[in-house]
C-alpha positions in Angstrom: 30.2 -301.0 144.2 28.1 -300.2 141.1 24.4 -299.5 141.3 22.2 -302.2 139.8 21.2 -301.6 136.2 17.4 -301.4 136.0 17.4 -300.3 132.3 15.4 -302.5 130.0 17.3 -305.1 127.9 17.9 -304.3 124.3 15.2 -306.8 123.3 12.7 -305.2 125.6 13.6 -301.7 124.3 13.1 -302.9 120.7 9.8 -304.6 121.6 8.6 -301.3 123.2 9.6 -299.3 120.1 7.9 -301.8 117.7 4.7 -301.7 119.8 4.8 -297.9 119.8 4.6 -298.0 116.0 1.2 -299.6 116.3 -0.2 -296.7 118.4 -2.5 -294.3 116.4 -1.0 -291.2 118.2 2.5 -292.3 117.2 1.5 -293.1 113.6 0.2 -289.5 113.2 3.3 -287.9 114.8 6.0 -287.2 112.3 8.5 -286.4 115.0 7.8 -289.7 116.8 8.1 -291.6 113.6 11.4 -290.1 112.7 12.7 -290.9 116.2 11.6 -294.5 115.9 12.6 -295.2 112.3 16.3 -295.3 111.1 17.2 -292.8 108.3 18.0 -295.8 106.1 14.8 -297.6 107.0 13.7 -300.1 104.5 10.5 -302.2 104.8 9.7 -305.1 102.4 6.0 -305.7 102.3 4.2 -309.0 101.9 3.9 -308.4 98.2 7.6 -307.8 97.9 7.3 -304.1 97.4 10.0 -302.1 99.2 9.3 -298.9 101.2 12.0 -296.5 102.2 11.7 -294.0 105.1 10.0 -291.2 103.1 7.5 -293.6 101.6 6.7 -295.1 105.0 6.3 -291.7 106.6 3.9 -290.7 103.7 1.8 -293.8 104.2 1.6 -293.7 107.9 0.8 -290.0 108.1 -2.0 -290.4 105.5 -3.6 -293.3 107.2 -7.2 -293.0 108.4 -7.7 -293.9 112.1 -9.1 -297.4 112.5 -12.9 -297.3 112.1 -12.9 -293.8 110.5 -14.3 -295.1 107.3 -17.2 -296.8 109.1 -18.0 -293.6 111.0 -18.5 -291.7 107.7 -21.2 -294.2 106.5 
């Protein structure tokens, strides 16, 4: 008899990984980002602009934490 499989479904795993990309600590961690994003990653923004993995890493790693601009005022 096989032990029950308690691993998350593929959908749940993908949901968890997508949610992780919204966490500030993950967005500032290049190792975590490379682990979460496929080497052939391609994002198409609302404007239609395309972002490859290197462009996305550059953007995410240069982001200011939410509220940082307001704190400098």
